[in-house]
N, C-alpha and C positions, 0 to 999 in steps of 0.2 A: 612506582606507581607503574602505574597504564597512557596506552597508545595512541591516542584516535586519530579515525583516517576518520576518510570520507570517504562514499561512494557516487560515480554520477553517472548517469545511462543519456546522456550526451542533449538532453530532454534542452531543445531552449529556452523556455520557464527556468531550471536549474542557473543557464548564462544572465538574461535578462536579469530574474529577483536576485540573485546570490543566493540559493541555497546547493545541499546537498540530497543528491536524490537519499541514503543514509550516510547513515555520522552510527561511526563502529567504533565502543573502548572500553575496555573489559570486555568484560562477554553481554556487556548490550548492546543492544540493536537495533538503532530507533529510524524507523522510514519513515519518511513524512508524506502526507498527504497525495496522493501519486490514485491518478484520472485517470479513466478508459484509453488514454491517447493509445497511441502507438507508434512509440518516443522516434525509428528506426523512419516515418514515414510520413510525422507526426499530424497525424487525424485520427479519428473517431468515431468510430458509430453513434450510426442514430437510437441503436436499440441498448436499450436498461442490459438486460444479461450480457448485449456481449461489450459492452463495456464495462462491467463487470468484471470478466472473463482479464478483458486486455489488461488490467488493473489490478487483477491477480494476478500475471503472467508474469508484473513490470515486480512487482513485488519478491515474487519469490526467485523474482534473476537476481535484486538489491538485495538474497536475504540467502541467496545461496552466495552470490558474491564476496562476502561479508562471513562465509565457513557456515551460516547458521539454516536453517527452514523452516516450513510453517509451524511444524510440528515445536519449536523453540516461542514460534507467535504468545506473548502472557498479558496482553490489549494493546484489544482492535475498539478503530473510532467509525464514525459512519459517517460522511457528511452526505445529504440528500435533501433537493433544491424541493423532491416533491417526495410528500412520506408515503404517498401511494406505489411507489415507483417497487419499493425498498422491499412488497412481497412477491418479483418475482425472482430477485438476484437469492433469494436464501435457498437453495442448490445449491445455487457455485458456491454462497459462502458457509453452508453446511459441509458441503467437499472440500473445498480448502480448506476449515479450522480444526475438521472431526476429528484426529487426534486433541489441538494441542487445545480444543474449545475455552477460548479465550472468557476472558472477562470484558466487555462489551456493552459499546453505547453509537447511539440512535438518535447522530442530532440532526433537525430542521434545519439548512443553512441558507444563504447563497452563494451559489461558486460563479468562480473570473468567467465564466465561460455561459451563457442561455443551453451551448451547448454537450455540456457536460449536466449529466444524469445521478452525481452518484463520485467521490471523492473516501477516501481507505488509509489508512494512518493505523501503524502497527507497530509498536515494540516488542525482540524477543531480547531471552537468555543464554545467552547460547549453552549450554552443560559443560559443569564446569568438569577440567583436564583433570586427569586423575593424574 
């Protein structure tokens, strides 16, 4: 039976809402919807590309702490309040997921705060150990 491990990045949202940035169960890594907040300062840029880059850095950190990497991502969901913002994010997303090329969905939704321009959720499957 696999052991479940929870990963926190110290976000005030994690504590207030009651969730983990990521949950590891066996080879599976589930990273919660992640926005462009810099959790060390709890600040967020007004620029969508900077938000995407920060969200991806937050995701990379969570994956690393889970013993995984962006190359292991099999599924990604993009949540955006303004679909016109999404295309400017493509270059950053293409670089981050260059190897994995995960299955992807983009949805237009309302996010928790008007400052949030994108939220990204990923699922990764770590390689089997020989």
